C-alpha positions as CSV (number, residue, x, y, z in Angstrom):
1,M,9.5,1.6,2.3
2,R,8.7,4.5,0.1
3,R,5.5,5.7,-1.5
4,R,4.6,8.1,-4.3
5,N,1.2,9.7,-5.0
6,A,0.5,9.3,-8.7
7,S,-2.8,11.1,-9.0
8,P,-4.2,14.2,-7.2
9,S,-7.9,13.3,-8.0
10,S,-10.3,11.7,-5.6
11,A,-9.2,8.3,-6.8
12,R,-5.5,8.1,-6.1
13,A,-2.8,5.6,-6.8
14,I,0.2,5.0,-4.6
15,D,3.3,3.2,-5.7
16,F,4.8,1.6,-2.6
17,E,8.2,0.1,-2.4
18,I,8.7,-2.9,-0.2
19,R,12.1,-3.6,1.5
20,G,12.5,-7.3,1.9
21,E,10.3,-10.1,0.7
22,H,6.9,-9.0,2.0
23,I,4.8,-6.7,4.2
24,A,1.8,-7.5,6.3
25,L,-1.5,-5.9,5.1
26,D,-2.2,-4.0,8.3
27,A,1.4,-2.7,8.3
28,L,1.0,-1.6,4.7
29,L,-2.1,0.4,5.5
30,K,-0.3,2.2,8.3
31,A,2.9,2.8,6.3
32,A,0.9,4.1,3.3
33,G,-0.8,6.6,5.6
34,L,-4.3,5.1,5.2
35,T,-4.6,4.3,9.0
36,G,-3.0,5.8,12.0
37,S,-2.3,2.5,13.7
38,G,-2.3,-1.2,13.2
39,G,-5.5,-1.4,15.2
40,E,-7.2,1.0,12.8
41,G,-6.0,-1.2,10.0
42,K,-7.4,-4.3,11.7
43,V,-10.8,-2.7,11.9
44,L,-10.7,-1.6,8.3
45,I,-9.7,-5.0,7.1
46,A,-12.3,-6.8,9.3
47,G,-15.0,-4.5,7.8
48,G,-14.4,-6.1,4.3
49,T,-13.4,-2.8,2.7
50,V,-9.9,-3.9,1.7
51,R,-9.2,-5.8,-1.6
52,V,-6.0,-7.5,-2.6
53,D,-5.7,-8.2,-6.3
54,G,-9.4,-7.6,-6.6
55,A,-10.6,-10.0,-3.9
56,V,-11.8,-9.0,-0.4
57,E,-9.1,-9.7,2.1
58,L,-10.0,-10.3,5.8
59,R,-6.6,-11.4,7.1
60,R,-4.6,-8.5,8.6
61,G,-1.4,-10.5,8.5
62,C,-1.8,-11.3,4.8
63,K,1.7,-11.2,3.3
64,L,1.9,-8.9,0.4
65,R,4.7,-9.0,-2.2
66,P,5.9,-6.9,-5.1
67,G,3.5,-7.0,-8.0
68,Q,0.3,-7.1,-5.9
69,R,-2.3,-4.4,-5.8
70,V,-4.3,-3.3,-2.7
71,E,-7.5,-1.2,-2.9
72,V,-9.1,0.7,-0.1
73,G,-12.1,2.7,-1.3
74,P,-10.8,5.1,-4.0
75,V,-7.1,4.5,-3.1
76,R,-5.1,1.9,-5.1
77,I,-1.7,0.8,-3.8
78,R,0.7,-0.9,-6.2
79,L,3.5,-2.8,-4.5
80,H,7.1,-2.7,-6.0
81,A,10.5,-4.0,-4.9
82,V,13.0,-1.3,-3.9
83,G,14.4,0.4,-7.0
84,A,11.6,-0.8,-9.3
85,V,9.7,2.5,-9.4
86,P,11.3,5.1,-11.6
87,G,12.2,8.3,-9.8
88,I,12.4,6.8,-6.4
89,T,15.5,5.5,-4.7
90,P,15.9,4.6,-1.0
91,E,18.2,7.7,-0.6
92,H,16.0,10.2,-2.5
93,P,12.2,9.6,-2.3
94,Q,10.1,11.7,-4.6
95,T,6.4,12.5,-4.6
96,R,4.7,13.3,-7.9
97,A,1.2,14.5,-8.3
């Protein structure tokens, strides 16, 4: 799983690559650096502040797949399959501002 920051402003976008078919919502929040643990992710999700494809998502184990979008406050995460994001490969992750 790799991520790339696409915008340095207060509203930021992250392109996140998924290895495999899916990733659980709480695991995504942790892997993207938005929470320090799965427990923090669970609290954030239960608070109704996480949206998946524009709808509030309350299931921490919600399976997310490439093509979906997750929003947490000003942060937007776009999910991609490995190799689908230009400039990022599993061997050479890159971060762009």
